N, C-alpha and C positions, 0 to 999 in steps of 0.2 A: 504494500500500500504506500502511496505517496505521502511523505511526511512534510508538513508545512509549519514553519515557525512563524507565529503571528507577532509582528513587531510594530510598536507605535510609541508615541510620547506618553510618559507616565507622570513624571514629577511636574508640579506646578499647575496641574489641571484639576478641575473638580473630580473628586473621588479618584484622583490619579489615573483617569482614563480606563480604569479597570473594567467597567461595564462594556466599553467599546471593544476591548480585546476579547472579552468573553463572548460577546455577541458575534464577532467575526469568526472566532473559533467554532462556535456552534453552526454558523452558516456554512463554513467549509466542511465541517463534519457531515452536514446535511447533503453536501455534494459528493460525499464518499471519500473525502480526504481524511488523513489522520493529522489534525492540527495539534500544535503545542501552544498552550496558553501560558505565558509567563506568570500569570496570576496563580498558577498551581504551586509556585515556589514562594508565594507571599504568606508564609506561616510565621506568626510572631516569634515562635521559639527557635527559628532558624536565623542564624546571624546573617548580616548583609553580605559578608564574604562568601558564605556557603551558597546564598541565593545567586550571587554573581557567578560563581563557578558552575553552579547548576544550570544557569541560563546558557553559558557557553558550551557546556556538555550537551545540552539539549539541541542547541544550534548545530553542533557538529554531527548530530544524529539525523538531521533533516535533509531534505532534498531541495527545498525552496524556502526563501525568506519572503513573506508577504508583508508589505509595508502599509500601515494605516496612514491616513491623512495626518499631516503634522509631524511625521517622523523626523524630518530634517531639523526640527527645533529641539530635539532631545539628544543630549550628549551620548547617552547609553545606546539609543537607536542608531546613531551614527557609527558607534563602535561595533555594534552588532552587524550592521550593513557591511562595514569594512571587512570584518572577519568572515562573513558569508561569502563575499567576493573572493577572499583569499582561499577559502575552502572549496571554491568552485560551485557553490550553490547557485541556483537560479534565483534572481532577485527581481521581484515584480510588485506592482501596486496591488494590494489585496483586492480592490474593487474590480481589477481586470480578470480575476478568476471567476468566471461565470459558468463554465461548462462542468458537468459532472465528471468525476474521475473515471477514467477508462484504462484499466490495466493493460489492455492490448496496445494502446497507443504508447504507453511508457516502455513496454518491452520491445517495441518495434514490429510486433506481429501485424499482419494485414487483416 
């Protein structure tokens, strides 16, 4: 299954943009993708350092980085994008993902 890391601005926004990340992850799941929502690491008892490392581990396990509107205003999102490019991930605007996941297309089968 195609794994997508959902990326967007968090800090400095109402409720840290968490609902938008979760809604996008749910939308992508509905299309058949396996999204990673960084909110899954926002547990109070986990240190910021562990959350940070967890985000980059999750990113390295994905195939695509899906960027939410406003990502370029967030230092962490800029870093995640730079790392995704270095890892060779597909980087795309989240809103551009409109078609359901089709495994045959990913594997190159006709």
